[in-house]
C-alpha positions as CSV (number, residue, x, y, z in Angstrom):
1,X,43.6,58.7,106.4
2,X,45.8,61.2,108.3
3,X,49.2,60.4,109.8
4,X,51.0,62.2,112.6
5,X,54.7,61.6,112.6
6,X,56.8,62.8,115.6
7,X,60.5,63.4,115.7
8,X,63.1,65.0,117.9
9,X,63.1,62.9,121.0
10,X,66.2,61.5,122.6
11,X,68.5,61.5,125.7
12,X,69.5,64.8,127.3
13,X,71.0,65.8,130.7
14,X,69.0,67.7,133.2
15,X,68.9,71.4,132.3
16,X,69.2,70.7,128.6
17,X,66.8,71.3,125.8
18,X,65.0,69.3,123.1
19,X,62.7,70.2,120.3
20,X,59.9,67.9,119.2
21,X,58.2,68.1,115.8
22,X,55.0,66.5,114.6
23,X,54.0,66.6,111.0
24,X,50.6,65.7,109.7
25,X,50.2,64.2,106.3
26,X,47.3,62.9,104.3
27,X,44.7,64.2,101.9
28,X,41.6,66.4,102.1
29,X,41.9,67.3,105.8
30,X,41.9,70.3,108.0
31,X,43.5,70.3,111.4
32,X,42.2,72.5,114.1
33,X,43.5,72.0,117.6
34,X,46.9,70.3,118.0
35,X,48.7,69.2,121.2
36,X,51.3,67.2,123.0
37,X,50.7,64.6,125.7
38,X,53.1,62.5,127.6
39,X,53.1,59.2,129.4
40,X,55.7,58.1,131.9
41,X,56.1,54.5,133.0
42,X,53.3,53.4,135.3
43,X,51.5,56.7,134.9
44,X,48.5,57.9,132.9
45,X,48.9,59.9,129.8
46,X,48.7,63.6,130.6
47,X,48.3,66.8,128.7
48,X,51.4,68.8,128.1
49,X,50.3,71.7,125.9
50,X,47.8,72.6,123.2
51,X,47.6,75.2,120.5
52,X,44.7,76.4,118.3
53,X,44.8,77.3,114.7
54,X,44.9,80.9,115.7
55,X,47.9,80.4,118.1
56,X,46.1,80.3,121.5
57,X,48.1,78.1,123.8
58,X,47.5,76.1,127.0
59,X,50.1,74.4,129.2
60,X,50.2,72.0,132.1
61,X,51.3,73.7,135.2
62,X,54.4,71.4,135.4
63,X,55.8,72.8,132.2
64,X,54.8,76.4,132.2
65,X,57.8,78.7,131.6
66,X,59.9,75.9,130.4
67,X,58.1,74.5,127.3
68,X,56.8,76.4,124.3
69,X,54.3,75.0,121.8
70,X,54.1,76.5,118.3
71,X,52.8,75.5,114.9
72,X,53.2,76.1,111.2
73,X,49.7,75.9,109.7
74,X,51.0,75.9,106.2
75,X,53.1,72.8,106.9
76,X,50.5,71.1,109.3
77,X,53.3,70.8,111.8
78,X,53.4,71.4,115.5
79,X,56.5,71.9,117.6
80,X,57.3,71.6,121.3
81,X,60.4,73.4,122.5
82,X,61.5,72.0,125.8
83,X,64.0,73.9,127.9
84,X,65.3,73.4,131.4
85,X,64.4,69.7,131.2
86,X,64.1,67.7,134.5
87,X,64.3,64.0,135.1
88,X,60.5,64.0,135.8
89,X,60.0,65.1,132.2
90,X,61.1,61.6,131.1
91,X,58.2,60.1,129.2
92,X,57.0,59.0,125.8
93,X,55.6,62.2,124.1
94,X,52.6,61.9,121.8
95,X,51.3,64.3,119.2
96,X,47.5,64.7,119.1
97,X,45.1,66.3,116.7
98,X,41.6,65.7,118.3
99,X,39.3,67.3,115.8
100,X,40.6,66.8,112.3
101,X,37.9,67.5,109.7
102,X,37.6,65.3,106.7
103,X,34.5,66.0,104.7
104,X,31.6,66.1,107.1
105,X,33.3,64.2,109.8
106,X,35.8,64.8,112.6
107,X,38.5,62.4,113.7
108,X,40.9,62.1,116.6
109,X,44.5,61.2,115.6
110,X,47.6,60.3,117.6
111,X,51.2,60.0,116.6
112,X,53.2,56.9,117.4
113,X,55.1,58.6,120.2
114,X,58.7,59.7,120.7
115,X,60.8,58.9,123.8
116,X,62.3,61.7,125.8
117,X,64.8,60.7,128.6
118,X,66.3,63.2,130.9
119,X,69.2,62.1,133.0
120,X,70.1,63.6,136.4
């Protein structure tokens, strides 16, 4: 089994910054793509950003230029630096690893979510 544990959420004023972390733990696994999603009340979960093992990134248009995704492959950890936060960024943020290899199989794992609230 592999666990993704997020940290770093909280309450911040508009224009402020937060840094989310997500650490993967377990045994005999290899993580490939990692990413962050978010879900606001009454809305569907949406992609925020992804990063490959090699460092290639992809962002939702709504966060480009404000959020930066990075990872430490040695620590199996992915980060999301969020700057210039807006009230519309308020959501539960989820870490995702959609193609974790364990032996001959691939698995999709999610973290438990961390709340980010941006006040106006």
